[in-house]
Each structure stands twice: as C-alpha cells, then as structure tokens.
C-alpha positions as CSV (number, residue, x, y, z in Angstrom):
1,M,0.0,0.0,0.0
2,R,1.3,3.4,-0.9
3,H,1.6,6.0,1.8
4,R,0.3,9.4,0.9
5,L,1.2,12.5,2.8
6,S,-1.8,14.3,4.3
7,S,-2.3,18.0,3.7
8,L,-1.3,18.6,7.3
9,Q,2.0,16.7,6.9
10,L,2.7,18.6,3.7
11,S,2.0,21.9,5.5
12,W,4.8,21.1,7.9
13,L,7.1,19.4,5.5
14,L,7.3,22.1,2.8
15,P,8.2,24.9,5.2
16,G,10.7,22.7,6.9
17,I,12.4,22.0,3.5
18,A,12.3,25.7,2.7
19,L,14.0,26.5,6.0
20,L,16.7,23.9,5.4
21,V,17.4,25.4,2.0
22,C,17.6,28.9,3.4
23,L,20.0,27.8,6.1
24,S,22.2,26.1,3.5
25,W,22.4,29.3,1.6
26,L,22.8,31.5,4.6
27,T,26.6,31.7,4.3
28,S,26.4,32.7,0.7
29,L,23.8,35.4,1.5
30,E,25.9,36.7,4.3
31,K,28.9,37.0,2.0
32,Y,26.9,38.7,-0.7
33,L,25.4,41.3,1.7
34,G,28.9,42.0,3.1
35,V,30.5,42.4,-0.3
36,R,27.7,44.3,-2.0
37,Y,26.2,46.4,0.8
38,H,28.8,46.1,3.6
39,F,25.9,44.7,5.8
40,S,26.3,41.8,8.2
41,L,23.2,39.8,8.8
42,E,24.9,38.0,11.6
43,A,25.8,41.3,13.3
44,A,22.3,42.6,12.8
45,L,20.5,39.7,14.5
46,P,20.3,39.3,18.2
47,P,23.4,37.3,19.4
48,A,21.4,34.3,20.6
49,V,19.5,34.0,17.2
50,A,22.7,34.6,15.2
51,Q,24.5,31.9,17.2
52,V,21.8,29.3,16.4
53,L,21.4,30.2,12.7
54,F,25.1,30.5,11.9
55,A,26.3,27.6,14.1
56,P,26.2,24.9,11.3
57,S,28.1,27.0,8.7
58,R,30.6,28.3,11.4
59,W,31.3,24.7,12.4
60,L,31.9,23.7,8.8
61,D,34.2,26.8,8.2
62,E,36.2,25.7,11.3
63,R,36.5,22.2,10.0
64,V,37.7,23.4,6.6
65,R,40.3,25.8,8.1
66,A,41.5,23.0,10.5
67,G,42.3,20.7,7.6
68,G,46.0,20.8,7.6
69,A,46.2,24.3,9.0
70,R,48.4,25.1,12.0
71,P,47.0,27.1,15.0
72,L,46.9,30.8,14.5
73,F,49.6,33.0,15.9
74,R,49.0,34.1,19.5
75,L,49.9,37.5,20.8
76,N,52.1,37.4,23.9
77,W,52.2,40.8,25.5
78,P,55.4,41.5,27.6
79,S,55.3,42.8,31.1
80,S,57.8,45.6,30.3
81,G,60.6,46.5,28.0
82,G,61.5,49.1,25.5
83,V,62.1,48.9,21.8
84,Q,65.6,48.2,20.5
85,E,67.1,50.3,17.8
86,D,68.3,47.2,15.9
87,P,65.3,45.6,14.1
88,A,67.1,42.3,13.8
89,P,65.8,39.3,15.7
90,I,63.0,40.5,18.0
91,N,61.4,38.0,20.3
92,R,59.2,40.3,22.4
93,T,56.3,42.6,21.5
94,P,55.5,46.2,22.3
95,E,52.7,47.1,24.6
96,P,49.2,46.3,23.4
97,P,47.1,49.2,22.1
98,Q,45.4,51.2,24.8
99,L,42.4,53.1,23.5
100,Q,40.0,54.9,25.8
101,S,38.9,57.5,23.3
102,L,39.1,58.1,19.6
103,P,41.9,60.2,18.2
104,E,41.2,63.7,17.2
105,P,41.4,64.6,13.5
106,L,44.5,66.4,12.5
107,P,44.4,70.2,11.7
108,S,44.0,71.2,8.1
109,G,47.1,70.7,6.0
110,Q,48.6,68.0,8.3
111,F,49.0,64.3,7.9
112,L,50.7,61.3,9.5
113,A,54.2,61.2,8.1
114,T,55.9,58.2,6.6
115,L,57.9,56.0,8.9
116,A,61.0,54.3,7.6
117,Q,62.3,52.2,10.5
118,Q,63.6,49.1,8.7
119,K,66.3,47.9,6.4
120,L,65.9,45.1,4.0
121,A,68.1,42.0,4.4
122,P,70.9,41.9,1.8
123,G,70.3,39.9,-1.4
124,P,67.2,39.0,-3.4
125,Q,63.9,39.8,-1.8
126,R,60.7,37.7,-1.6
127,I,57.8,40.2,-1.5
128,L,54.1,39.7,-0.8
129,L,51.5,42.3,-1.9
130,A,48.5,42.1,0.4
131,G,45.3,44.1,0.2
132,D,42.0,44.9,-1.4
133,S,41.1,46.6,-4.7
134,M,43.5,49.5,-3.7
135,M,46.4,47.0,-3.9
136,Q,44.9,45.4,-7.1
137,G,45.4,48.8,-8.8
138,V,49.0,49.3,-7.6
139,G,50.1,45.7,-7.7
140,P,50.6,45.2,-11.5
141,L,52.5,48.4,-11.8
142,F,54.8,47.5,-8.9
143,M,55.4,44.0,-10.1
144,R,56.4,45.1,-13.5
145,E,58.7,47.8,-12.3
146,I,60.4,46.0,-9.4
147,T,61.1,42.9,-11.6
148,R,62.7,45.2,-14.2
149,L,64.9,46.8,-11.5
150,H,65.7,43.6,-9.7
151,P,65.2,40.5,-12.0
152,D,66.3,38.2,-9.2
153,W,63.5,39.3,-6.8
154,Q,60.3,37.4,-6.4
155,V,56.9,39.2,-6.0
156,H,53.6,37.5,-5.1
157,D,50.3,39.3,-5.5
158,L,47.7,38.1,-3.0
159,S,45.4,41.1,-3.3
160,R,41.6,40.3,-3.1
161,Q,38.8,42.7,-3.9
162,S,36.2,43.5,-1.2
163,T,38.4,42.1,1.6
164,G,39.8,43.7,4.8
165,L,40.4,43.2,8.5
166,T,36.9,43.8,9.8
167,V,35.4,40.7,8.3
168,R,37.7,37.7,8.5
169,R,35.2,34.9,8.1
170,Y,35.6,34.6,4.4
171,F,39.1,35.9,3.9
172,D,41.3,36.0,7.0
173,W,44.2,38.4,6.1
174,P,46.3,37.8,9.3
175,A,46.1,34.1,8.9
176,R,46.8,34.1,5.1
177,M,49.8,36.4,5.5
178,M,51.2,34.1,8.2
179,D,50.8,31.2,5.9
180,E,52.5,33.1,3.1
181,M,55.4,34.1,5.3
182,D,56.2,30.5,6.2
183,A,55.4,28.9,2.8
184,K,57.4,31.4,0.7
185,S,60.1,32.5,3.3
186,L,59.1,36.1,2.7
187,T,61.4,39.0,3.4
188,L,58.9,41.9,2.9
189,I,55.1,42.4,3.0
190,V,53.4,45.4,1.5
191,V,49.9,46.0,2.9
192,F,47.4,48.4,1.3
193,L,43.8,48.0,2.3
194,G,41.0,49.7,4.3
195,P,37.9,51.1,2.4
196,N,36.0,47.8,3.1
197,D,36.5,48.0,6.8
198,P,34.5,51.0,8.3
199,W,31.6,48.8,9.3
200,D,30.5,47.2,12.6
201,M,32.8,44.4,13.8
202,L,31.6,41.1,15.4
203,V,34.2,39.7,17.8
204,D,33.4,36.6,19.9
205,G,29.7,37.2,19.5
206,Q,30.0,40.9,20.6
207,R,29.2,43.6,18.2
208,H,31.5,46.7,18.1
209,L,29.9,49.6,16.4
210,F,32.0,51.7,14.1
211,P,33.7,54.0,15.0
212,S,33.6,53.2,18.8
213,P,36.7,52.8,20.9
214,G,35.9,49.1,21.1
215,W,35.9,48.9,17.3
216,A,39.2,50.8,17.0
217,L,40.8,48.6,19.7
218,N,39.8,45.3,18.0
219,Y,40.9,46.7,14.6
220,A,44.3,47.6,16.1
221,L,44.6,44.1,17.5
222,R,44.1,42.7,14.0
223,V,46.8,45.0,12.7
224,D,49.0,43.7,15.5
225,E,48.4,40.1,14.5
226,V,50.0,40.8,11.2
227,L,52.9,42.9,12.6
228,A,53.6,40.5,15.5
229,A,53.9,37.6,13.1
230,A,56.1,39.5,10.7
231,V,58.4,40.8,13.4
232,Q,58.7,37.4,15.0
233,R,59.8,36.0,11.6
234,Q,62.0,39.0,10.7
235,V,59.8,39.9,7.8
236,R,59.8,43.6,7.0
237,V,56.4,45.3,6.6
238,I,55.4,48.4,4.7
239,W,51.9,49.4,5.6
240,V,50.5,51.9,3.0
241,G,48.2,54.5,4.5
242,L,44.9,55.6,2.9
243,P,44.5,58.8,1.0
244,A,41.5,61.1,1.3
245,M,38.1,59.5,0.7
246,Q,35.0,61.3,-0.6
247,D,32.3,59.4,1.2
248,G,31.6,60.5,4.8
249,R,31.8,57.1,6.4
250,L,34.8,56.0,4.5
251,R,36.5,59.3,5.1
252,E,35.9,59.0,8.8
253,G,37.2,55.4,8.7
254,A,40.4,56.4,6.8
255,V,41.2,59.0,9.5
256,L,40.9,56.4,12.2
257,Q,42.5,53.6,10.3
258,N,45.6,55.7,9.4
259,H,46.0,56.6,13.1
260,I,45.9,52.9,13.9
261,F,48.2,51.9,11.0
262,H,50.7,54.6,12.0
263,A,50.6,54.1,15.7
264,R,51.0,50.3,15.5
265,A,53.9,50.6,12.9
266,A,55.6,53.0,15.3
267,Q,55.3,50.6,18.2
268,W,56.4,47.6,16.2
269,R,59.2,49.6,14.5
270,T,57.8,48.6,11.0
271,D,57.2,51.0,8.1
272,Y,54.3,53.3,7.3
273,L,54.0,54.9,3.8
274,A,51.9,58.0,3.7
275,T,49.8,58.5,0.5
276,E,48.0,61.6,1.7
277,P,50.6,64.1,0.4
278,L,50.5,62.4,-3.0
279,I,46.8,61.8,-3.5
280,G,44.9,64.0,-1.0
281,L,45.0,65.0,2.6
282,L,42.3,63.7,4.9
283,S,42.5,66.9,6.9
284,E,41.4,68.9,3.8
285,P,38.3,68.8,1.6
286,F,38.2,66.0,-0.9
287,Q,39.5,66.8,-4.4
288,K,39.7,64.4,-7.4
289,S,42.5,66.3,-9.1
290,K,45.8,68.0,-8.1
291,R,47.6,70.9,-9.7
292,K,51.1,70.0,-11.1
293,E,54.1,72.3,-11.2
294,D,53.3,73.5,-14.7
295,G,49.9,74.6,-13.5
296,Q,47.9,71.8,-15.2
297,R,45.5,69.7,-13.1
298,V,45.8,66.0,-13.2
299,N,42.9,63.7,-12.2
300,L,44.0,61.3,-9.5
301,R,40.7,59.7,-8.3
302,A,38.0,57.6,-9.9
303,N,34.4,58.8,-9.9
304,D,33.6,56.7,-6.8
305,G,35.8,58.9,-4.7
306,I,37.7,55.8,-3.4
307,H,39.8,54.3,-6.1
308,L,42.7,55.8,-8.1
309,T,43.1,56.8,-11.8
310,P,46.3,55.5,-13.6
311,S,48.0,58.8,-12.7
312,G,47.2,58.3,-9.0
313,L,48.4,54.7,-9.1
314,R,51.7,55.7,-10.7
315,L,52.3,58.2,-7.9
316,I,51.8,55.6,-5.2
317,N,53.8,53.0,-7.1
318,Q,56.7,55.3,-7.4
319,A,56.6,56.3,-3.8
320,L,56.6,52.6,-2.8
321,L,59.6,51.8,-5.1
322,D,61.5,54.8,-3.7
323,H,60.7,53.7,-0.1
324,I,62.0,50.2,-0.8
325,E,65.2,51.4,-2.5
326,Q,65.9,53.7,0.5
327,G,65.5,50.8,2.9
328,R,68.0,48.6,1.1
329,Q,71.2,47.7,3.0
330,P,74.2,49.7,1.6
C-alpha cells in the first residue's frame, strides 16, 4: 500500500524543507550582503539568534580551516621593556594598544608622516603584496617595475577585492599572511587595504559599532596580528596609508585607520608609507585632481571617490619603489 502524505503533513514538510534550503544558503547570503552592501546579517541579528542560525556554517568553516592548518599566531604581550634600535631578531612585542577615546582629526594641512624604520636584508627579496582593490590597482605596476629593476627578486600578489580586516570569516588576512610568510620565506610584505573596513565588527559574539573605541581597539589588534607575526619571523612590513576619501563614512574610517596603522607601525618599528601628500589629505576637503608644477591639473581619483586613476596609481607605485630602495642595505 502506498503511503500518501496528508495535507497537514505537507503543510509542515514544505516549510521545513524551505527552512533547510535557506539555512544552507545563509553563508552565501551573508557573504553577498557583506561584499555588495557592507551589511552583516549575523551582526544585525540578536546574538542568541545569530548563534543558532550560523552555528552549522561556522562549524563547517572551522573544520575546513582546520584541515592541515596550524594554530593561529598568539599574541604574547610583555610585562615591560622598550624597543631596541636594531630591528634584527626580535622575540618580544610592544605594549598592546590602549584606547579609551578616539583620536582627534589632524588640523587642516597636516597628515601622519611616513615611517622608515627598517632595512631590507641583503640579497634578493621575496615580496608579498596584500590588500583589497586598492592594492589590485598598484600591484601590477609595482610587479612590472620591481622585476625590471631587480630580476632576481620574487613578487607574489595576493590582493583580493572586497576584503579587509573587519570581516575575517571569508578571507582572514592575518592568517593568510602568516601562511605566506612561512610557505614562501618572505622578506617583505606590503599591505594596502582599508575602504571595506569601516563597518561594525563582530568579535566573539559581541558587536562593536563603528567607530567606537571598542571597534578601534579590536581593529588595532588585527593589525597587531600581522605585525607581530612578521616581526617574529624577521619579515619587513610596509603598511600603506589611505588617501582622502569622498564618502563621509569611508573618510571617517580612513582618518581612524591611518591613526591605527601609523601608531602600530611606530610601536612595532615597522614602516608606514603616507599616501595623503601624494593623492589628497584627509584633513582637507576631498578633491579628485591635483595641480602640477606646470599649472595643469591631473585627475587622480576615480568617480567613486575611493579608487585611483592610472595617474594616481603611478604616484603611489613610485613612492613605494623609492621607499623600498631607500630601505636597502648599503
């Protein structure tokens, strides 16, 4: 005898199947919302609800990451100690970031200056380019020019569009850079990212609203993950600062992010490359173009007020090349 489902059973079964399908696509939906609209469904839901809904996909993500992967680097803060002048083997870390209030914007016409605190090891370099679409613009120019100047150097471009430090679930920059340091025996990492980050951050189930002190502290800790791992492995780091942004939220984020990038580079005695004097100061009104010495204006920014035109990319690329050349051992 054939068993037929009653209308009551169907009324329960069909919604149940629909719910399972929705849950199976939840990770993809979360990723799409994050990339397209910078919105986190997980962060918007009450913590208890988000924990239940995202538990299966989180468990799967952890199993995937655990497959053959080593434990992530742990930060070990020292009880005391200063910073040595010699950036050679360093086996202790600076004090962790202490942030009770947000930094004040700089006066008009001022910017956080470049820090050049490191020297490259002698011989051929193994360089990693890490970042979002900002690095995707600079990366090809840099790779072409640096290999022309130094044919025996190796350059690896790991830049990924729509990535950053705020959301690490789908692309974990600190972990990926640690993997690359070890797998490729890197000597230098260049980091250029940030416009995807000025959004609320979810850390251990707790939501930190942008741009609260809690958000800034956790963002600084993620920068520290990268710098701590690099310093421990004697890998030099050049963290490229952000230029002026047109959008209010991204502009506010760039101000805070540059303060964090600069402050943590100063603590770790790594390098910070300022792009503001080249492309546009965050302390001044946003402008897409800049006047050259001959009086002509050159357009440096794309229409979105974030990305760079070829002229802007060439300026940053040349500044990066000059910075690296100045950091070479005599």
